[in-house]
N, C-alpha and C positions, 0 to 999 in steps of 0.2 A: 414132152416132161412125164414123168413118169405121177403114179396118184395111187390111193389105195382105193382097193374093192373093200368094203367090212360088210360084217355077217354077225349078226347078234346070237350071242351064246347063252346070254341071261339077262336079267333083269340089266346090270352094270357091265356085262362082259363082253365083246366085242371080238371077232378074228379078223385080222386084217392081210390082204395080199397085195402086193406091188405091183402093180400093172403099169401098161404103158402104154399114151394113147397110138401108136403104129402098131401095136400089138397085143390087143385088148384081148384076145381068147389064152394067151401065151402065159402059166401060170408059172411066178417066178421060185426058188427052190423053196423060199424062208416063211415060215406063216408065223405071226406075230399075234396074242392077247393085249389086250389093254383095257383097263378100268374109263366109266365115266363117274369123278367123282363126286362126288355128293353138292358143288356147286355148278354141275353139270357141264364141267371141263372135261377131257379128253385127256389119261394121263399116259398116252406115248411115249415106249422106250427109246433113251436114247440116241443106238444103234440104229433105232430103224429111223429114225428123226435124217441122221447122218447120210444111213444110204439111198434118203432120198434129197437129201439137200436142204433139207427144211431146219429150222431153226425155230425154239420157242416162240418168239416174238412174231412169225409169220403169219397174215390172214390166210385163213382158208376155208373152203366155202363144201357145203356136204348137199349131195343130190339126192335124192329117194330115188333108187331103179325100183325095188319091192319091196312089200311087206317086210319088214326087219334086216332091210340090205341099203346100202349107199355109197356113194362113191366120195370121200373126201379127196379133195384138189385145191394146192396151194394157187391164189390169186398172185396173179407176178404183177405190180402196181406200174 
């Protein structure tokens, strides 16, 4: 299942790279930037959601890996 490796670029902007649980070290070609809005919600681009197979109402979990880096993973119910 794909997930996002996210790195903080500024106070409210993050860079996301698609990763896969079976190929953690392989970078996919495209990177995305997204914003953490005033309510603390991520504004993830629709094309990125589509490529991951995620929807707006999916439950996502955040796993901090290092300072200013985290993984964003879809929780399958």
